[in-house]
C-alpha positions in Angstrom: 23.3 6.1 20.4 25.4 4.2 22.8 26.3 7.4 24.6 22.7 8.3 25.0 21.8 4.8 26.2 24.5 4.7 28.8 23.7 8.1 30.3 20.0 7.3 30.4 20.6 4.1 32.3 23.0 6.0 34.6 20.2 8.3 35.6 17.6 5.6 35.9 20.0 3.4 38.0 19.6 6.1 40.6 16.4 5.7 42.7 13.7 6.0 40.0 10.9 8.5 40.0 8.9 10.4 37.3 6.9 13.5 37.2 3.2 14.2 36.8 0.7 16.8 36.4 -2.4 15.9 34.7 -5.9 16.9 34.3 -9.2 15.2 34.0 -10.3 13.7 30.7 -11.5 16.1 28.1 -15.1 15.1 28.7 -14.9 16.8 32.2 -14.5 20.5 32.8 -12.3 20.3 35.8 -9.2 22.3 36.8 -6.0 20.9 35.4 -3.2 20.2 37.8 -0.4 21.9 35.9 2.5 20.8 38.2 2.8 17.4 39.9 5.5 15.0 41.0 7.0 11.7 40.3 6.8 10.0 43.6 9.3 7.2 43.2 10.5 4.2 45.2 8.7 1.2 43.8 10.9 1.3 40.7 14.3 1.5 42.4 17.0 -1.0 41.5 15.1 -2.6 38.7 18.0 -4.9 38.0 17.5 -6.6 41.3 14.7 -9.0 40.9 12.4 -9.6 42.7 14.0 -7.4 45.3 12.8 -6.6 48.8 10.7 -3.6 49.9 12.8 -1.3 52.1 16.0 -2.9 50.9 16.1 -2.8 47.1 13.1 -0.6 46.5 10.9 1.6 48.7 7.2 2.2 48.5 6.4 5.6 50.0 4.7 5.6 53.3 1.7 7.7 54.1 3.7 10.7 55.3 4.9 11.4 51.8 1.4 11.7 50.4 0.3 13.8 53.4 3.3 16.1 53.0 2.9 16.8 49.3 -0.9 17.0 49.4 -0.6 19.7 52.1 1.8 21.6 49.7 -0.8 21.5 47.0 0.4 18.6 44.9 -2.6 16.6 43.8 -1.3 14.4 41.0 1.4 11.7 41.2 3.1 9.8 38.5 4.0 6.5 40.1 6.6 4.1 38.5 6.2 0.3 38.9 8.3 -2.6 37.5 6.7 -5.3 35.4 9.0 -8.0 36.5 8.1 -7.4 40.2 4.4 -7.2 39.4 4.4 -10.3 37.3 7.6 -12.4 38.1 6.7 -15.1 35.6 5.9 -13.9 32.1 2.2 -14.6 31.4 1.7 -15.7 35.0 -0.2 -14.3 38.0 0.5 -11.0 39.7 2.8 -11.1 42.7 0.6 -10.7 45.9 3.2 -8.7 47.9 4.0 -6.1 45.2 0.3 -5.9 44.3 -0.6 -5.3 48.0 1.9 -2.4 48.2 0.4 -0.8 45.1 -3.1 -1.2 46.7 -1.7 0.6 49.7 -0.4 3.4 47.6 -3.8 4.0 46.0 -5.3 4.0 49.4 -2.9 6.7 50.6 -3.6 8.8 47.5 -7.3 8.5 47.9 -7.2 9.5 51.6 -5.2 12.7 50.8 -7.1 13.8 47.7 -4.5 12.8 45.2 -4.6 11.1 41.8 -2.1 8.6 40.4 -0.8 8.0 36.9 0.3 4.4 37.1 3.6 4.1 35.1 4.9 0.8 33.8 8.5 1.8 34.0 10.1 -0.8 31.7 11.5 0.9 28.6 9.6 -1.5 26.3 11.5 -4.5 27.8 10.8 -7.5 30.1 14.0 -8.9 31.7 16.1 -7.1 29.0 14.2 -8.5 26.0 12.3 -6.0 23.8 8.6 -6.7 23.6 7.8 -8.3 20.2 11.2 -10.1 20.1 12.6 -13.3 21.6 10.2 -14.9 24.0 8.4 -11.7 25.0 5.4 -11.4 22.7 3.0 -8.5 22.1 0.3 -10.7 23.6 2.3 -10.9 26.8 2.3 -7.1 27.0 -1.4 -6.9 26.2 -2.0 -9.4 29.0 -0.2 -7.4 31.7 -2.0 -4.2 30.7 -5.3 -6.1 30.9 -4.4 -7.4 34.4 -3.4 -3.9 35.5 -6.7 -2.5 34.4 -8.6 -5.4 35.9 -6.9 -4.9 39.3 -6.9 -1.1 39.6 -9.5 0.4 37.2 -11.9 0.7 40.1 -9.6 2.7 42.3 -11.0 6.2 42.7 -7.5 7.6 42.9 -6.4 6.2 39.6 -6.1 9.0 37.0 -4.5 7.4 34.0 -2.5 4.5 32.7 1.1 5.4 31.5 1.5 2.2 29.5 5.3 2.3 29.0 8.1 4.5 30.2 10.7 5.9 27.7 10.6 3.5 24.7 14.0 3.2 23.1 15.9 0.7 20.9 12.4 -0.4 19.8 11.7 1.9 16.9 9.8 -0.7 14.9 8.1 -2.5 17.8 6.8 0.4 19.9 3.9 1.6 17.7 2.8 -2.0 17.4 3.1 -2.8 21.1 1.4 0.5 22.1 -1.7 -0.6 20.2 -1.6 -3.9 22.1 -1.3 -2.0 25.3 -4.3 0.2 24.5 -6.3 -2.9 23.6 -5.4 -4.5 26.9 -6.6 -1.5 28.9 -9.7 -0.9 26.9 -10.8 -4.5 27.2 -11.6 -3.5 30.8 -11.5 0.3 31.3 -13.4 2.4 28.7 -13.1 5.7 30.6 -9.7 6.6 32.0 -7.0 8.3 29.9 -4.1 6.3 28.5 -0.7 7.9 28.3 1.5 7.3 25.2 5.2 8.1 25.5 7.4 8.4 22.5 10.3 6.6 20.9 13.8 8.0 21.5 13.4 8.0 25.3 10.2 10.1 24.8 12.4 13.2 24.4 10.4 16.4 23.7 13.1 18.1 21.6 13.4 15.4 19.1 9.8 14.0 19.4 8.7 14.9 15.8 11.7 13.0 14.3 10.5 9.6 15.5 6.8 9.6 16.5 4.5 10.3 13.6 3.8 6.6 13.5 2.0 7.0 16.9 -0.7 9.1 15.1 -2.0 5.8 13.7 -2.9 4.4 17.2 -6.6 3.7 17.7 -8.4 4.2 20.9 -12.2 3.4 20.9 -12.6 5.8 23.8 -10.7 8.6 22.1 -8.8 9.4 25.3 -5.1 9.3 24.6 -2.7 11.8 26.1 0.8 11.9 24.6 3.6 12.2 27.1 7.1 13.6 26.4 10.1 14.1 28.8 12.5 17.0 28.9 15.8 17.6 30.6 18.0 20.5 29.6 21.3 18.8 29.0 22.4 18.1 25.5 21.6 14.4 25.3 18.4 14.9 27.4 19.5 12.2 29.9 19.2 14.2 33.0 22.9 13.9 34.0 23.8 17.6 33.3 27.5 16.9 32.8 29.7 19.3 30.7 27.0 21.9 30.4 27.3 25.6 31.6 23.9 27.0 32.4 25.3 30.5 32.4 25.8 30.2 28.6 22.2 29.1 27.9 19.5 31.4 26.8 16.8 32.1 29.4 14.3 30.5 27.0 16.3 27.4 26.5 13.8 25.3 28.4 11.0 26.6 26.2 12.9 25.6 23.1 13.4 22.1 24.5 9.7 21.4 24.8 8.4 23.5 21.9 9.0 20.8 19.2 6.7 18.5 21.1 4.1 21.2 21.7 4.1 22.2 18.0 3.7 18.5 17.0 0.6 18.3 19.3 -0.8 21.5 17.7 -0.2 20.3 14.2 -1.9 17.0 14.8 -4.7 18.2 17.1 -3.5 16.1 20.1 -3.3 16.5 23.8 -0.1 16.2 25.8 1.9 16.5 28.9 5.5 16.5 30.1 5.9 13.4 32.3 9.4 14.1 33.4 11.6 17.2 33.8 14.1 18.3 36.3 16.9 20.8 36.9 20.0 20.7 39.1 20.1 22.4 42.5 23.6 23.9 42.0 22.8 27.2 40.2 19.7 29.5 40.6 19.8 30.2 36.8 18.4 26.6 36.2 15.2 27.7 37.9 14.9 30.7 35.6 15.0 28.3 32.6 12.5 26.0 34.3 10.2 29.0 35.2 10.0 30.1 31.6 9.3 26.6 30.4 6.5 26.2 32.9 5.0 29.5 31.9 5.0 28.4 28.3 3.4 25.1 29.2 0.8 26.9 31.3 -0.1 29.1 28.3 -0.8 25.9 26.4 -2.6 24.2 29.3 0.0 21.3 29.2 0.7 19.7 32.6 4.2 18.7 33.7 5.4 16.3 36.5 8.7 16.9 38.1 11.5 14.3 38.5 11.6 13.5 41.4 10.3 13.2 45.0 9.8 10.4 47.4 12.0 8.3 49.7 15.6 7.3 49.0 16.8 10.3 47.1 19.1 11.8 49.7 21.2 14.6 48.2 20.4 13.7 44.6 20.8 17.0 42.7 17.4 16.9 40.8 15.3 15.8 43.8 12.8 18.2 45.2 12.2 16.1 48.4 13.0 18.3 51.5 16.2 17.4 53.4 15.6 17.5 57.2 12.6 19.6 56.6 14.4 22.2 54.4 12.9 22.9 51.0 15.0 22.3 47.9 16.0 25.2 45.6 13.7 24.1 42.8 10.5 24.0 44.9 9.6 27.8 45.0 9.6 27.8 41.2 7.4 24.7 41.0 5.1 26.0 43.7 4.2 29.1 41.5 2.4 26.9 39.0 0.3 24.8 41.4 -2.6 27.2 41.7 -4.3 27.1 38.3 -7.6 28.9 37.5 -7.2 29.1 33.7 -7.1 25.5 32.4 -10.1 23.3 32.5 -8.8 20.7 30.0 -5.4 19.5 28.8 -4.1 21.4 25.8 -2.8 22.6 23.5 -6.3 22.5 21.7 -5.0 23.7 18.3 -6.7 21.5 15.7 -4.7 20.6 12.5 -4.8 23.3 9.9 -5.5 22.3 6.4 -3.0 24.1 4.2 -1.9 23.8 0.6 1.3 21.8 0.6 4.4 23.7 -0.3 5.6 23.1 -3.8 8.1 20.4 -4.1 11.6 21.9 -4.2 13.8 21.4 -7.2 16.2 18.6 -6.2 19.9 19.4 -6.1 20.8 15.8 -6.8 19.1 12.9 -8.5 16.9 10.9 -6.2 18.5 7.5 -5.3 16.8 4.7 -7.2 16.9 1.0 -7.3 20.5 -0.3 -6.9 21.7 2.4 -4.5 24.0 0.8 -1.8 25.6 1.7 1.4 28.1 -0.1 3.5 26.9 -1.1 7.0 28.8 0.4 9.9 31.6 -1.8 11.3 31.1 -2.0 15.1 30.2 -4.7 17.6 29.1 -4.3 21.2 26.5 -5.7 23.6 23.6 -4.3 21.4 25.1 -4.6 17.9 26.9 -7.3 15.9 28.7 -6.0 12.8 26.4 -3.0 12.6 23.2 -5.1 12.9 21.0 -4.7 16.0 20.9 -7.9 18.1 17.3 -7.5 19.5 15.4 -6.1 16.5 15.7 -5.9 12.8 17.9 -2.9 12.3 21.1 -1.7 10.6 23.5 1.1 11.3 24.8 3.1 8.3 26.5 6.5 8.0 24.1 9.4 8.0 25.4 10.9 4.7 23.1 13.0 2.6 22.9 10.2 0.1 21.9 7.6 2.7 19.3 10.0 4.2 17.8 10.5 0.8 17.8 6.8 -0.1 16.8 4.9 3.0 13.3 6.3 3.7 10.3 4.7 5.4 8.5 2.5 2.9 11.5 1.9 0.7 12.3 -1.7 -0.2 15.9 -2.9 0.6 17.7 -6.1 -0.1 20.0 -7.7 2.5 23.1 -9.7 1.8 21.2 -13.0 2.2 18.8 -11.9 -0.6 15.9 -11.0 1.7 13.9 -8.0 0.4 12.0 -6.1 3.1 10.6 -2.6 3.6 12.0 0.1 5.9 9.6 0.6 8.8 11.4 3.6 10.5 14.7 5.5 10.4 16.5 7.2 13.3 19.4 9.7 12.8 21.8 9.6 15.7 24.7 12.0 15.3 26.7 11.0 12.2 25.0 7.6 11.9 21.5 6.5 11.2 19.6 3.3 12.3 17.5 1.8 9.5 14.7 -0.5 10.9 13.1 -3.0 8.6 10.0 -5.2 8.7 11.6 -8.5 9.6 12.4 -10.8 12.4 15.7 -10.4 14.2 18.6 -10.6 11.8 22.0 -12.4 12.1 24.8 -9.8 12.0 27.3 -12.5 11.0 25.3 -13.1 7.8 24.0 -9.7 6.8 26.3 -7.3 8.7 29.6 -5.6 7.9 31.3 -5.9 5.4 28.1 -6.5 3.6 25.9 -3.7 2.2 22.3 -2.6 2.3 20.8 -2.1 -1.1 17.7 -0.2 -2.4 15.7 -2.7 -4.4 12.3 -3.0 -6.0 9.8 -5.4 -4.4 11.1 -8.2 -6.7 14.6 -7.7 -5.3 16.2 -6.6 -8.5 18.7 -3.8 -9.0 22.4 -3.9 -9.4 24.6 -2.5 -6.7 25.6 0.6 -8.6 27.5 3.4 -7.0 25.6 6.1 -5.2 24.4 8.9 -7.5 26.7 11.8 -7.7 25.1 15.2 -7.0 24.7 17.4 -10.0 27.4 20.1 -9.9 26.3 23.6 -9.2 27.9 26.8 -10.3 30.1 28.4 -7.7 28.7 31.4 -5.9 30.1 34.7 -7.2 33.0 36.0 -5.2 31.5 38.5 -2.7 32.8 41.9 -2.0 35.5 42.0 0.6 33.1 43.2 3.3 30.2 40.8 2.5 29.9 37.2 3.9 30.4 34.4 1.4 27.3 32.5 0.3 27.4 28.8 1.3 23.9 27.6 0.4 20.5 29.1 -0.3 17.0 27.7 0.0 13.5 29.2 -0.7 11.2 29.2 2.3 8.0 27.1 2.3 5.0 29.0 0.9 2.2 28.6 3.5 0.3 30.8 5.9 -1.9 29.9 8.8 -2.5 30.9 12.4 1.1 30.0 13.4 3.0 30.9 10.2 3.1 33.8 7.7 4.8 33.1 4.4 6.8 30.3 6.0 7.9 32.4 8.9 6.8 31.5 12.5 4.6 34.2 14.1 5.5 33.4 17.7 9.3 32.7 17.5 12.2 33.5 15.3 12.0 30.6 12.9 11.4 29.8 9.3 10.2 26.6 7.5 12.3 25.0 4.7 11.9 21.8 2.6 13.9 19.1 4.4 16.0 18.1 1.3 19.3 16.4 1.8 21.1 19.6 0.8 19.1 21.7 3.3 19.6 19.3 6.2 23.3 19.3 5.5 23.6 23.1 5.1 21.2 24.5 7.8 22.7 23.1 10.9 22.9 24.4 14.5 25.6 27.1 14.7 25.6 28.0 11.1 25.1 31.7 10.2 22.2 32.6 7.9 21.2 35.8 6.2 17.6 36.9 5.8 16.2 38.9 2.8 16.5 42.1 4.8 20.2 41.6 5.3 20.1 40.5 8.9 22.5 37.7 9.9 21.8 35.3 12.8 23.1 32.0 14.1 20.9 28.9 13.9 19.9 27.9 17.4 18.2 24.6 16.7 16.6 22.7 13.8 13.4 20.6 14.0 12.5 18.0 11.4 8.7 17.8 10.7 7.9 15.3 8.0 9.2 16.6 4.7 9.9 20.0 6.1 12.3 21.5 8.6 11.9 24.4 11.1 15.1 26.5 11.5 15.1 28.5 14.8 17.4 31.5 14.9 19.3 32.8 17.9 17.3 36.0 18.5 14.4 37.0 20.7 13.1 39.4 18.0 10.2 38.0 16.0 10.6 38.0 12.2 8.3 39.8 9.8 7.0 37.2 7.4 5.8 39.9 5.0 9.3 41.2 4.7 11.6 38.1 4.9 9.2 35.2 4.1 8.3 33.4 0.9 9.3 34.0 -1.9 12.5 35.3 -0.3 15.3 32.8 0.4 17.3 31.9 3.5 21.0 31.9 2.9 23.8 30.2 4.8 26.9 32.5 4.8 30.4 32.5 6.3 31.1 35.1 9.0 
C-alpha cells in the first residue's frame, strides 16, 4: 500500500495532466471521440497553495488548443485543484483561478473542443479525506454545486469528472460520490458525470473494490465510470524495473479488460481517463495500439496522459518538443477518426444466469469468535496498524482472514465497540479492513490488540482460528507426470461471453473464489486442463464470489471440451 501511494504521488508531483476521450450522452447519436488528451497545467504543484499562474502552475494558452484541435483532438480532460478554486473550505470561489478556467472554456469553444472538468483532489482537501476531520460530505457537495452553477452553461463543457483517483478512502468514496452527484444534479440535469474508482481508479483491479459504486443514484441516469491504466506493475505510471520486451503484445488489453468486463457485466458505460506509455522503446506503442484497438471494438473512449505546457522531456508526454512529434503520437493519431461508434460502450446488458452451485468448502467457515492480530507498523498514515484518517485496520491477508473478514461481518474492537465491515482491500500480503465507524485511536485499538468476529451483540470468545480440514494427499504421480497441487471444478454457467465456465473471447476460466482457490490459483502457477494441456496463469481477476483465471496463451479454449464439469488443476512443472 505504501509503495503504491508513494509511486503514485511521485508521478502526480510531476506537472499534472489527465487524458480524455469521450462521447456525447447516450441520448444523442453523435460520433464518439475515441482518443483525447489530458491538457494539464492548472493542477501542477498542488502542494503549493494558492500558487501563482506561470510560476507554480500553468493554464494553457490558446495556442495549445489551436494546435491540438488542428491535429484532430476534440476532447480535453482538464484537471483543476479544489484548494485553488475555493481557498477557504465552504467559502467563495477564488476570482483569479475562476477567471482562468473561464478563459479555458472560451479557448475550447473557439476551437471546437469539449472539456471534462476534473476535480483532481484524490478525495482530499488540504490532506484531509472528505468525510473525516473538518472536511464534511456537505463541503464536497457544496463545491460540486458551485462548479455546476458556474460552468454548466458553458457550451464547451462535456462532463463533470467529480474526483480524480480516489484512494485511502475505501469507506468514504461511495458516500461522497453520491454527495457529488447530488451537488451537480441540483443545478445540471443534462451533462454526464464521471465516476472514478477506488484504488487509484486502476482498471486492472477495478472489480476488486468498486461494486459499491453500482449503488449510486443519478436522477438523470447519465453516469460514466472512468478507470485509469498504466502498464507498469503498480499502475503508477513510473515504469521502473519493467522490461517491455518481456511483455506480451496484448498486455495492454489485459490491463483494461477487467474494467471492461465489469462494465459489460453490470450494463454500465465507461472510459479510460488516463493512460500513457514511455517514449524509450517502440514496443510500448505496440502494446498501446492493441489496447486502443480493443477499446475501439467496445466503443470505449480513452484520454492520454499527457499534453500541455510544462512537461519538457517527460517520458510519457505527447506534447511536441520544438515542433517535433513525440513517438507515441502516430499510434494515438490512428484512432482519432472514428466512424463506427455513436455512443459510449460497451453496451452489453447484464445477463441473468443461474448462479453457480456453491462449492464444497475445504475448511470450516470462520464464525463468531475468530480473531486476528493487527499488523504492527506505524508511519504517517498508520498508527499501530490502524489508519489515522479513516476507520480501518491492517491485518495479514491469510486465507483464514480473507474468509473471516468480509463486507457485512460484525467485528469487535479492543475497546468493546462492535461495528460492521464496510469494505475490504487486499494489498499484497496484507489486507485493509474498513469498518463503519468514526476515526479510530491506534493507541487504544491497534497492535498488539486483535480484531474479532462477533455477533451484533458483541459476544463470542476469542477462540483460535479454525483449522482447515485435512485432505488426503494426492497420489504419487508417474515420474513423467506433473504433481497435482490443487484442483477446482469450474463454474457451471453459459452466456454470450462464457461457455461452461470458459471465456469465449480469451483464454480464461471461471472458478469459485474460495480461500483455497485464491491461494492456489495465483499468477505464475502452472495449471492443467481436462485435455492435458498445461499453461501458466497470466493474471487473476476477482469478481464477487468468483474469480477469472487468465492463461498465458493466445489460443482460445474450447468450453465444450475443457469446461464444466471438468476441473482445473494446479500442477508442479
